Structures are given as C-alpha cells and as structure tokens.
C-alpha angles and dihedrals in degrees: 000000000000113000121193131187107188123175092213127033113198116202131198119214113201111081087352107068098005133015135187115265096253092180087074091049096256122151133182089260093049090049091055091045092053091050092049092044091055092048090046089053091054092049091048091051091048095048098035092236137119122285089238092056090044091051089054090052090050096048091047090051095046098041103037114010107043103013097174094047131158125208094255088062088066091052093049100041097042092039094236129170104264095203093054092040095057092041091058095044092049091050091053092048093048093047102042105032131068127200116242099232095202089057092048089052090048094052093048092047094050091045089053089054089055094250120162112235137181138180126240115185147155086237125090116252098267089045088056091049094050089053092047088050089054088053093049091246101111149340135243086275096058147286128269090207100058122053095194133026114201104198123173093260088061100040094038089215148067129254092257090062118089096208090061091059091047090054091050093052090046089057091071132062093222128083123263088241088072094055130086131196124219118193148114104250118079091202101045097031100039116011099051096037088050091052088055093048105271099119099169118080135162111205120192120215104177092187093056119111093226146354122272114210091207126004123210087259091056107252132111113251123203130177093214131027087223084082092066092081087068094049102046121054 
C-alpha cells in the first residue's frame, strides 16, 4: 500500500469538501447565480433601482473592475449592510450546499495526526470560509483546521493557471516535493499542480467502483476520502 508523509496537504473545496445539493436541481452555475441575484437585490434596494440594473452593475464590477474580488468588496464598494449581506449568503450556502462527510472525516483525522493543511480554491477567501462553515470546519472568521486559505483574491488566478500554483508553492519554505494535493478534478488538482512541481495528488471519484493506487496519468484515485487515513501517516 502507498504510504505518504507530506509536510503540507493542500485541499480543494468544491465537490471535495462541499457540493451543491443536486437532488434539488442545483448546479455550480445556479449556485453562483443565486448568490449574485441576492447581492443584486441588496444593491437594488440600496440604490433604489431595478434588480436588472443592479445585476448589470454587479457583473461589470466583478468581471471588469475588480477581477480578483472578495465578497466583502461588494459590501464596502456598494455600501451594503454587512449583517444582512452575510445573513443572506449564509442562508444560501446552508440551503444549497451539502458537506461531503468523507472529506470532513478526512480533515479531522489529518488534523488529529498533526498534519499541516491549507485550502486552494477557485472561490475568494470568504467564499471558502462560508463553504467550510457549511461543512462544520470553520466560520467566517477562520478555520482551526487550515493554516492558510488560498482564495482567488490572494492567488490572483484560477486552478487551471500554472502561475497560480507557482505562487502557492512560493508561499512556503518547503519544496513542492513535500506537498500533496487532495481534490476531485484530475486537471485542476493533478495536472496543473504537477506542472508546478506538486507531483503527488489524491483524486476522489465517489462514483468509482474501486480505488486505483496509481492511474496511468500518475495520481492516486480513491472512491472515498475516508481512505486517505490509510495513505497518509
């Protein structure tokens, strides 16, 4: 059996630690749309304008003006009520997302072993924290389980961009060879990290019949993240 002893374990969030509640017909796109619809509604109320016009303002801001935004930027720059803002976003996260229990078990097990963990995500930092909160692994103020959270507003990039991974590696004083990635997407969670020097990845495919200790591409595939406790010591 493969045994790994990384110094840093990098974890993905979407479809790894939390996932949209697909039973209710949600998708990643519909989740984003609901979040932006709620923020647009708050902007419309503040400015006394239509939700359609407010949505245009929000999309222009997020897509062209402050590309690597975080949610608190919307509060500050549109002068929104922060209490109501976070109440509405929390409600959407609680209603539309589900925690992946195998990932929650994995994180708690690794934390109990004293492993250093961080998050890398295509979400901004507060988006990561809201999802960790949904999984019971943190709050909007932070997480005891993850020492660093690399959201898009910190990395200034997405996981399919090699420079982002180079910036993450450069944030630590240990070599990439002593890091391991845990996620669900072979491209984002193995291919690009490997190109940057992180050659060990554990990819979860919960619909797979069985685990594969090393795929042809070079990563470890598991069908439950509960198996990670037997791979990392």
